[in-house]
NUVEX-587885 format. One record per residue (C-alpha): residue number from 1; x, y, z. Coordinates in Angstrom, 2 decimals, padded with zeros to 5 digits. Example, Ala and Ser with C-alpha at 12.3 -4.5 7.8 and 13.67 -1.06 7.14 Angstrom:
% residues 2
{pos->1; px->012.30; py->-004.50; pz->007.80} .
{pos->2; px->013.67; py->-001.06; pz->007.14} .
***
This chain:
% residues 344
{pos->1; px->004.32; py->038.57; pz->-046.77} .
{pos->2; px->006.18; py->040.15; pz->-049.67} .
{pos->3; px->007.02; py->043.81; pz->-049.11} .
{pos->4; px->005.56; py->046.12; pz->-051.73} .
{pos->5; px->005.20; py->049.84; pz->-052.17} .
{pos->6; px->001.79; py->051.05; pz->-051.05} .
{pos->7; px->-001.16; py->051.88; pz->-053.28} .
{pos->8; px->-002.03; py->055.49; pz->-054.08} .
{pos->9; px->-002.52; py->057.61; pz->-050.93} .
{pos->10; px->-006.29; py->058.04; pz->-051.28} .
{pos->11; px->-006.84; py->054.31; pz->-051.69} .
{pos->12; px->-004.44; py->053.42; pz->-048.88} .
{pos->13; px->-006.13; py->055.91; pz->-046.55} .
{pos->14; px->-009.54; py->054.38; pz->-047.32} .
{pos->15; px->-008.23; py->050.85; pz->-046.73} .
{pos->16; px->-006.44; py->051.86; pz->-043.52} .
{pos->17; px->-009.56; py->053.59; pz->-042.21} .
{pos->18; px->-011.74; py->050.57; pz->-043.02} .
{pos->19; px->-009.32; py->048.21; pz->-041.27} .
{pos->20; px->-009.06; py->050.45; pz->-038.20} .
{pos->21; px->-012.84; py->050.80; pz->-037.92} .
{pos->22; px->-013.28; py->047.04; pz->-038.25} .
{pos->23; px->-010.88; py->046.24; pz->-035.43} .
{pos->24; px->-012.69; py->048.62; pz->-033.09} .
{pos->25; px->-016.19; py->047.17; pz->-033.57} .
{pos->26; px->-017.10; py->045.79; pz->-030.11} .
{pos->27; px->-019.64; py->043.19; pz->-031.25} .
{pos->28; px->-017.82; py->040.12; pz->-032.68} .
{pos->29; px->-020.71; py->039.13; pz->-034.94} .
{pos->30; px->-020.94; py->042.64; pz->-036.38} .
{pos->31; px->-017.16; py->042.62; pz->-036.81} .
{pos->32; px->-017.24; py->039.25; pz->-038.57} .
{pos->33; px->-020.01; py->040.30; pz->-040.96} .
{pos->34; px->-018.39; py->043.62; pz->-041.83} .
{pos->35; px->-014.97; py->042.04; pz->-042.38} .
{pos->36; px->-016.47; py->039.24; pz->-044.47} .
{pos->37; px->-018.18; py->041.80; pz->-046.67} .
{pos->38; px->-014.97; py->043.80; pz->-047.10} .
{pos->39; px->-012.98; py->040.68; pz->-048.03} .
{pos->40; px->-015.47; py->040.02; pz->-050.80} .
{pos->41; px->-015.50; py->043.62; pz->-051.99} .
{pos->42; px->-011.72; py->043.91; pz->-052.24} .
{pos->43; px->-011.54; py->040.67; pz->-054.18} .
{pos->44; px->-014.34; py->041.89; pz->-056.48} .
{pos->45; px->-012.29; py->044.96; pz->-057.35} .
{pos->46; px->-009.36; py->042.78; pz->-058.31} .
{pos->47; px->-011.65; py->040.64; pz->-060.48} .
{pos->48; px->-013.15; py->043.66; pz->-062.23} .
{pos->49; px->-016.59; py->043.39; pz->-060.66} .
{pos->50; px->-018.59; py->046.65; pz->-060.87} .
{pos->51; px->-017.94; py->048.84; pz->-057.78} .
{pos->52; px->-020.51; py->048.94; pz->-055.02} .
{pos->53; px->-019.10; py->050.24; pz->-051.73} .
{pos->54; px->-017.18; py->053.04; pz->-050.01} .
{pos->55; px->-013.72; py->052.12; pz->-051.31} .
{pos->56; px->-014.85; py->052.14; pz->-054.94} .
{pos->57; px->-014.06; py->055.78; pz->-055.62} .
{pos->58; px->-010.50; py->055.30; pz->-054.40} .
{pos->59; px->-010.12; py->052.12; pz->-056.48} .
{pos->60; px->-011.53; py->053.93; pz->-059.51} .
{pos->61; px->-009.01; py->056.77; pz->-059.19} .
{pos->62; px->-006.13; py->054.31; pz->-058.85} .
{pos->63; px->-007.28; py->052.27; pz->-061.84} .
{pos->64; px->-007.77; py->055.39; pz->-063.94} .
{pos->65; px->-004.27; py->056.59; pz->-063.13} .
{pos->66; px->-002.87; py->053.19; pz->-064.03} .
{pos->67; px->-004.61; py->053.08; pz->-067.40} .
{pos->68; px->-003.26; py->056.52; pz->-068.31} .
{pos->69; px->000.40; py->055.59; pz->-067.81} .
{pos->70; px->001.93; py->055.71; pz->-071.34} .
{pos->71; px->004.87; py->053.37; pz->-070.69} .
{pos->72; px->003.65; py->049.72; pz->-070.77} .
{pos->73; px->006.40; py->048.47; pz->-068.44} .
{pos->74; px->005.68; py->051.21; pz->-065.91} .
{pos->75; px->001.96; py->050.43; pz->-066.22} .
{pos->76; px->002.54; py->046.70; pz->-065.69} .
{pos->77; px->004.76; py->047.28; pz->-062.64} .
{pos->78; px->002.35; py->049.76; pz->-061.06} .
{pos->79; px->-000.66; py->047.49; pz->-061.65} .
{pos->80; px->001.22; py->044.51; pz->-060.22} .
{pos->81; px->002.07; py->046.52; pz->-057.09} .
{pos->82; px->-001.51; py->047.73; pz->-056.66} .
{pos->83; px->-002.94; py->044.23; pz->-057.06} .
{pos->84; px->-000.46; py->042.83; pz->-054.56} .
{pos->85; px->-001.14; py->045.49; pz->-051.96} .
{pos->86; px->-004.90; py->045.12; pz->-052.34} .
{pos->87; px->-004.46; py->041.38; pz->-051.79} .
{pos->88; px->-002.39; py->042.15; pz->-048.68} .
{pos->89; px->-005.22; py->044.28; pz->-047.30} .
{pos->90; px->-007.67; py->041.53; pz->-048.23} .
{pos->91; px->-005.58; py->039.12; pz->-046.16} .
{pos->92; px->-005.70; py->041.49; pz->-043.18} .
{pos->93; px->-009.50; py->041.77; pz->-043.48} .
{pos->94; px->-009.62; py->037.96; pz->-043.45} .
{pos->95; px->-007.61; py->037.85; pz->-040.21} .
{pos->96; px->-010.08; py->040.24; pz->-038.56} .
{pos->97; px->-013.04; py->038.23; pz->-039.89} .
{pos->98; px->-011.68; py->034.88; pz->-038.69} .
{pos->99; px->-010.85; py->036.26; pz->-035.25} .
{pos->100; px->-014.37; py->037.70; pz->-034.92} .
{pos->101; px->-015.93; py->034.41; pz->-036.03} .
{pos->102; px->-013.85; py->032.58; pz->-033.45} .
{pos->103; px->-015.03; py->034.93; pz->-030.69} .
{pos->104; px->-018.67; py->034.76; pz->-031.82} .
{pos->105; px->-018.58; py->030.99; pz->-031.44} .
{pos->106; px->-016.48; py->031.00; pz->-028.25} .
{pos->107; px->-018.75; py->033.35; pz->-026.29} .
{pos->108; px->-021.87; py->031.53; pz->-027.50} .
{pos->109; px->-023.53; py->034.35; pz->-029.43} .
{pos->110; px->-024.37; py->031.91; pz->-032.24} .
{pos->111; px->-023.66; py->028.33; pz->-033.13} .
{pos->112; px->-021.90; py->027.30; pz->-036.36} .
{pos->113; px->-025.15; py->026.84; pz->-038.30} .
{pos->114; px->-026.49; py->030.26; pz->-037.28} .
{pos->115; px->-023.18; py->031.96; pz->-038.04} .
{pos->116; px->-023.07; py->030.32; pz->-041.47} .
{pos->117; px->-026.52; py->031.75; pz->-042.20} .
{pos->118; px->-025.47; py->035.24; pz->-041.07} .
{pos->119; px->-022.40; py->035.21; pz->-043.33} .
{pos->120; px->-024.00; py->033.41; pz->-046.25} .
{pos->121; px->-021.45; py->030.57; pz->-046.26} .
{pos->122; px->-021.54; py->026.87; pz->-045.44} .
{pos->123; px->-021.22; py->025.44; pz->-041.93} .
{pos->124; px->-018.07; py->023.63; pz->-043.02} .
{pos->125; px->-016.56; py->026.91; pz->-044.19} .
{pos->126; px->-017.32; py->028.45; pz->-040.78} .
{pos->127; px->-015.45; py->025.64; pz->-039.04} .
{pos->128; px->-012.53; py->026.05; pz->-041.41} .
{pos->129; px->-012.22; py->029.82; pz->-041.06} .
{pos->130; px->-012.77; py->030.01; pz->-037.30} .
{pos->131; px->-009.85; py->027.67; pz->-036.65} .
{pos->132; px->-006.20; py->028.59; pz->-036.97} .
{pos->133; px->-004.15; py->031.20; pz->-035.18} .
{pos->134; px->-005.34; py->032.36; pz->-031.73} .
{pos->135; px->-007.58; py->035.45; pz->-031.86} .
{pos->136; px->-005.44; py->037.37; pz->-029.38} .
{pos->137; px->-002.77; py->037.85; pz->-032.03} .
{pos->138; px->-004.98; py->040.62; pz->-033.43} .
{pos->139; px->-003.93; py->042.78; pz->-030.46} .
{pos->140; px->-000.43; py->042.88; pz->-031.96} .
{pos->141; px->-001.42; py->043.08; pz->-035.61} .
{pos->142; px->-003.40; py->041.64; pz->-038.49} .
{pos->143; px->-000.47; py->041.31; pz->-040.90} .
{pos->144; px->003.31; py->041.46; pz->-040.83} .
{pos->145; px->004.33; py->043.48; pz->-037.77} .
{pos->146; px->007.09; py->046.08; pz->-037.97} .
{pos->147; px->008.87; py->047.13; pz->-034.77} .
{pos->148; px->010.59; py->050.52; pz->-034.98} .
{pos->149; px->013.59; py->050.88; pz->-032.65} .
{pos->150; px->015.24; py->054.23; pz->-031.98} .
{pos->151; px->018.88; py->054.92; pz->-032.70} .
{pos->152; px->020.97; py->056.96; pz->-030.29} .
{pos->153; px->024.50; py->058.31; pz->-030.29} .
{pos->154; px->027.05; py->055.87; pz->-028.95} .
{pos->155; px->028.87; py->056.84; pz->-025.78} .
{pos->156; px->032.33; py->058.06; pz->-026.81} .
{pos->157; px->033.95; py->056.91; pz->-023.54} .
{pos->158; px->035.17; py->053.47; pz->-022.53} .
{pos->159; px->034.45; py->052.19; pz->-019.03} .
{pos->160; px->037.97; py->053.18; pz->-017.95} .
{pos->161; px->037.32; py->056.76; pz->-019.09} .
{pos->162; px->039.41; py->056.68; pz->-022.26} .
{pos->163; px->038.00; py->057.98; pz->-025.52} .
{pos->164; px->036.87; py->055.41; pz->-028.05} .
{pos->165; px->036.16; py->055.75; pz->-031.75} .
{pos->166; px->032.56; py->056.76; pz->-032.33} .
{pos->167; px->031.13; py->054.35; pz->-034.90} .
{pos->168; px->027.88; py->056.19; pz->-035.41} .
{pos->169; px->024.37; py->055.75; pz->-034.04} .
{pos->170; px->023.40; py->052.51; pz->-032.31} .
{pos->171; px->020.25; py->050.84; pz->-030.96} .
{pos->172; px->020.31; py->050.23; pz->-027.21} .
{pos->173; px->021.07; py->046.62; pz->-026.32} .
{pos->174; px->018.00; py->046.58; pz->-024.06} .
{pos->175; px->015.76; py->047.59; pz->-026.98} .
{pos->176; px->017.15; py->044.82; pz->-029.16} .
{pos->177; px->016.48; py->042.33; pz->-026.35} .
{pos->178; px->012.94; py->043.67; pz->-026.00} .
{pos->179; px->012.40; py->043.19; pz->-029.74} .
{pos->180; px->013.67; py->039.61; pz->-029.56} .
{pos->181; px->011.22; py->038.79; pz->-026.78} .
{pos->182; px->008.41; py->040.43; pz->-028.72} .
{pos->183; px->009.43; py->038.49; pz->-031.83} .
{pos->184; px->009.08; py->035.21; pz->-029.93} .
{pos->185; px->005.62; py->036.20; pz->-028.67} .
{pos->186; px->004.47; py->037.32; pz->-032.12} .
{pos->187; px->005.67; py->034.14; pz->-033.79} .
{pos->188; px->003.97; py->032.03; pz->-031.10} .
{pos->189; px->000.62; py->033.53; pz->-032.15} .
{pos->190; px->001.33; py->033.17; pz->-035.86} .
{pos->191; px->002.55; py->036.64; pz->-036.86} .
{pos->192; px->005.51; py->037.59; pz->-039.03} .
{pos->193; px->007.64; py->040.32; pz->-037.46} .
{pos->194; px->010.70; py->042.38; pz->-038.33} .
{pos->195; px->012.41; py->045.53; pz->-037.04} .
{pos->196; px->013.65; py->048.76; pz->-038.54} .
{pos->197; px->015.74; py->051.62; pz->-037.25} .
{pos->198; px->014.40; py->055.04; pz->-036.30} .
{pos->199; px->017.23; py->057.40; pz->-037.35} .
{pos->200; px->018.68; py->060.06; pz->-035.12} .
{pos->201; px->016.13; py->062.81; pz->-034.75} .
{pos->202; px->013.28; py->060.34; pz->-034.26} .
{pos->203; px->011.58; py->060.74; pz->-037.65} .
{pos->204; px->009.49; py->057.57; pz->-037.82} .
{pos->205; px->006.77; py->056.85; pz->-040.38} .
{pos->206; px->003.70; py->056.30; pz->-038.21} .
{pos->207; px->000.97; py->056.23; pz->-040.86} .
{pos->208; px->000.93; py->052.47; pz->-041.52} .
{pos->209; px->-000.69; py->049.36; pz->-040.14} .
{pos->210; px->000.78; py->046.76; pz->-037.79} .
{pos->211; px->003.39; py->049.08; pz->-036.29} .
{pos->212; px->005.01; py->048.88; pz->-032.84} .
{pos->213; px->007.25; py->051.78; pz->-031.77} .
{pos->214; px->009.87; py->051.41; pz->-029.02} .
{pos->215; px->011.34; py->054.88; pz->-028.56} .
{pos->216; px->011.49; py->057.27; pz->-025.64} .
{pos->217; px->010.18; py->060.82; pz->-026.13} .
{pos->218; px->013.65; py->062.32; pz->-025.64} .
{pos->219; px->014.76; py->060.59; pz->-028.86} .
{pos->220; px->011.79; py->061.67; pz->-031.00} .
{pos->221; px->010.06; py->065.06; pz->-030.93} .
{pos->222; px->007.31; py->063.51; pz->-033.08} .
{pos->223; px->006.58; py->060.84; pz->-030.46} .
{pos->224; px->006.82; py->063.46; pz->-027.70} .
{pos->225; px->004.17; py->065.54; pz->-029.47} .
{pos->226; px->001.78; py->062.59; pz->-029.84} .
{pos->227; px->002.23; py->061.63; pz->-026.18} .
{pos->228; px->001.17; py->065.14; pz->-025.16} .
{pos->229; px->-002.29; py->064.25; pz->-026.44} .
{pos->230; px->-002.73; py->061.61; pz->-023.70} .
{pos->231; px->-005.00; py->063.25; pz->-021.09} .
{pos->232; px->-004.11; py->060.67; pz->-018.43} .
{pos->233; px->-000.42; py->059.72; pz->-018.54} .
{pos->234; px->002.69; py->061.59; pz->-019.58} .
{pos->235; px->006.46; py->061.62; pz->-019.36} .
{pos->236; px->008.11; py->064.42; pz->-017.41} .
{pos->237; px->011.60; py->065.58; pz->-016.57} .
{pos->238; px->012.96; py->067.57; pz->-013.62} .
{pos->239; px->016.19; py->067.90; pz->-011.67} .
{pos->240; px->015.86; py->064.28; pz->-010.55} .
{pos->241; px->015.54; py->062.97; pz->-014.10} .
{pos->242; px->012.85; py->061.45; pz->-016.31} .
{pos->243; px->009.68; py->060.10; pz->-014.72} .
{pos->244; px->006.03; py->059.29; pz->-015.50} .
{pos->245; px->002.99; py->061.14; pz->-014.20} .
{pos->246; px->-000.58; py->059.95; pz->-013.77} .
{pos->247; px->-002.50; py->063.14; pz->-014.56} .
{pos->248; px->-005.72; py->061.66; pz->-013.19} .
{pos->249; px->-004.33; py->061.12; pz->-009.69} .
{pos->250; px->-001.32; py->063.42; pz->-009.65} .
{pos->251; px->000.97; py->060.55; pz->-008.70} .
{pos->252; px->004.55; py->060.71; pz->-009.95} .
{pos->253; px->006.27; py->057.44; pz->-010.81} .
{pos->254; px->010.08; py->057.43; pz->-010.69} .
{pos->255; px->012.26; py->054.56; pz->-011.84} .
{pos->256; px->013.58; py->052.23; pz->-009.13} .
{pos->257; px->016.81; py->052.19; pz->-011.16} .
{pos->258; px->017.36; py->055.82; pz->-010.15} .
{pos->259; px->017.39; py->054.66; pz->-006.51} .
{pos->260; px->019.89; py->051.90; pz->-007.25} .
{pos->261; px->017.20; py->049.20; pz->-007.36} .
{pos->262; px->016.63; py->046.59; pz->-010.05} .
{pos->263; px->013.38; py->047.69; pz->-011.64} .
{pos->264; px->011.78; py->050.22; pz->-013.95} .
{pos->265; px->008.41; py->051.60; pz->-015.07} .
{pos->266; px->007.19; py->051.84; pz->-018.66} .
{pos->267; px->004.44; py->053.54; pz->-020.62} .
{pos->268; px->002.38; py->051.22; pz->-022.81} .
{pos->269; px->-000.41; py->052.34; pz->-025.11} .
{pos->270; px->-002.14; py->052.29; pz->-028.45} .
{pos->271; px->-001.81; py->055.79; pz->-029.86} .
{pos->272; px->-003.42; py->057.60; pz->-032.81} .
{pos->273; px->-001.62; py->057.89; pz->-036.12} .
{pos->274; px->-001.05; py->061.46; pz->-037.34} .
{pos->275; px->-003.26; py->060.84; pz->-040.40} .
{pos->276; px->-006.18; py->059.77; pz->-038.20} .
{pos->277; px->-006.59; py->056.50; pz->-040.13} .
{pos->278; px->-005.54; py->054.05; pz->-037.43} .
{pos->279; px->-003.28; py->053.48; pz->-034.45} .
{pos->280; px->000.10; py->052.06; pz->-033.47} .
{pos->281; px->001.34; py->050.29; pz->-030.34} .
{pos->282; px->003.85; py->052.27; pz->-028.28} .
{pos->283; px->006.28; py->051.06; pz->-025.61} .
{pos->284; px->008.79; py->053.14; pz->-023.68} .
{pos->285; px->010.38; py->052.69; pz->-020.27} .
{pos->286; px->011.78; py->055.49; pz->-018.15} .
{pos->287; px->014.98; py->053.57; pz->-018.88} .
{pos->288; px->015.39; py->051.20; pz->-021.80} .
{pos->289; px->015.24; py->048.17; pz->-019.48} .
{pos->290; px->011.62; py->048.98; pz->-018.64} .
{pos->291; px->010.40; py->048.31; pz->-022.19} .
{pos->292; px->011.22; py->044.65; pz->-021.70} .
{pos->293; px->008.88; py->044.62; pz->-018.72} .
{pos->294; px->005.94; py->045.44; pz->-021.04} .
{pos->295; px->006.68; py->042.42; pz->-023.24} .
{pos->296; px->007.14; py->040.23; pz->-020.13} .
{pos->297; px->003.70; py->041.37; pz->-018.96} .
{pos->298; px->002.14; py->040.81; pz->-022.41} .
{pos->299; px->003.40; py->037.23; pz->-022.41} .
{pos->300; px->001.16; py->036.62; pz->-019.37} .
{pos->301; px->-001.77; py->038.86; pz->-020.26} .
{pos->302; px->-002.14; py->038.91; pz->-024.05} .
{pos->303; px->-005.34; py->036.86; pz->-024.11} .
{pos->304; px->-007.08; py->038.90; pz->-021.42} .
{pos->305; px->-005.90; py->042.28; pz->-022.69} .
{pos->306; px->-007.14; py->041.44; pz->-026.20} .
{pos->307; px->-010.48; py->040.35; pz->-024.80} .
{pos->308; px->-010.83; py->043.64; pz->-022.93} .
{pos->309; px->-009.37; py->046.16; pz->-025.39} .
{pos->310; px->-009.32; py->044.63; pz->-028.89} .
{pos->311; px->-007.74; py->047.37; pz->-031.05} .
{pos->312; px->-009.10; py->050.30; pz->-029.03} .
{pos->313; px->-006.89; py->053.16; pz->-027.93} .
{pos->314; px->-005.57; py->053.02; pz->-024.36} .
{pos->315; px->-002.60; py->053.85; pz->-022.15} .
{pos->316; px->-001.30; py->052.31; pz->-018.95} .
{pos->317; px->001.88; py->051.90; pz->-016.90} .
{pos->318; px->003.77; py->048.64; pz->-016.36} .
{pos->319; px->006.20; py->048.12; pz->-013.48} .
{pos->320; px->008.86; py->045.42; pz->-013.71} .
{pos->321; px->011.85; py->043.96; pz->-011.85} .
{pos->322; px->014.93; py->042.35; pz->-013.34} .
{pos->323; px->017.67; py->040.01; pz->-012.14} .
{pos->324; px->020.79; py->042.10; pz->-011.45} .
{pos->325; px->023.11; py->039.38; pz->-012.77} .
{pos->326; px->021.31; py->038.14; pz->-015.89} .
{pos->327; px->019.35; py->041.40; pz->-016.44} .
{pos->328; px->016.34; py->039.24; pz->-017.39} .
{pos->329; px->012.90; py->040.51; pz->-016.39} .
{pos->330; px->011.61; py->038.36; pz->-013.52} .
{pos->331; px->008.34; py->040.08; pz->-012.63} .
{pos->332; px->005.91; py->042.61; pz->-014.11} .
{pos->333; px->002.54; py->044.11; pz->-013.27} .
{pos->334; px->000.14; py->046.78; pz->-014.45} .
{pos->335; px->000.05; py->049.63; pz->-011.92} .
{pos->336; px->-002.61; py->051.94; pz->-013.41} .
{pos->337; px->-005.99; py->051.34; pz->-015.03} .
{pos->338; px->-006.36; py->051.02; pz->-018.78} .
{pos->339; px->-007.02; py->054.69; pz->-019.46} .
{pos->340; px->-009.12; py->055.47; pz->-022.52} .
{pos->341; px->-009.16; py->058.85; pz->-024.29} .
{pos->342; px->-012.42; py->060.71; pz->-023.77} .
{pos->343; px->-014.98; py->060.07; pz->-026.47} .
{pos->344; px->-013.22; py->056.97; pz->-027.83} .
***
């Protein structure tokens, strides 16, 4: 998908909120109908059809601002960007709709004829839309996925203890490997994916769709602050180093790597965006190697975890083991329940 600047903030917030609410609807038929309606409404706005739903006010403001731009080139460029981004959102609504149609048929809520009647389309169109990419891809994203990887300062010592030139911030090799494994999984389910760097200081732009963040709390005060809102799981640090704590049981989980073993434990969750208009996926091991264990586990469990959670908020811990020679993850398992924030 072509990268474009976003629409005006009020319109983008409305679109983000609508997309987030759609993904969290538990009933697949309700989700399919709502997404189908939104696809039509967004396209109507682009065609100039009179407004008739919640996003109309935001569209009206954006269009009014466009029309008032005095420079014709600036007006043309801004309108082109807005139309493109609205089409991008329309495409994401279509992904949600098609996934929900697929599930409606798969679980036997309705047959193709009944679903066609509910959506006001032909039976042939139902068959066409419900096919395609596997529905579980929606757990990762409904459009192009961006994976944000944290930079850290490079160690200024060589293995023999001599100083080496510091070339600036780097991304941990383990995080790059985790991204590559996630890229393979995403592409297998039909998603585009790319990565970006989180600069030193951990200032990452969280208020956007289809975002995965791989960054420990020690590298980002912003992430650390958001993690404090999890009532069930948290990172902690004491004289023995970083660890994870299950607040519900009081159990402390320390990395096997700190005992000289070949394993680690990672936090995995879907966390709230600061603007309250959606969520992002978050992965962080006690050590960087543990993040790869989450992706290893997802490769086995993506279908079932999507069926259980959809796009709802959650947090859990994943334990993994790796081969000491190849450093490849060889085993992974979930070691806590899927915790859900109260009231969500």
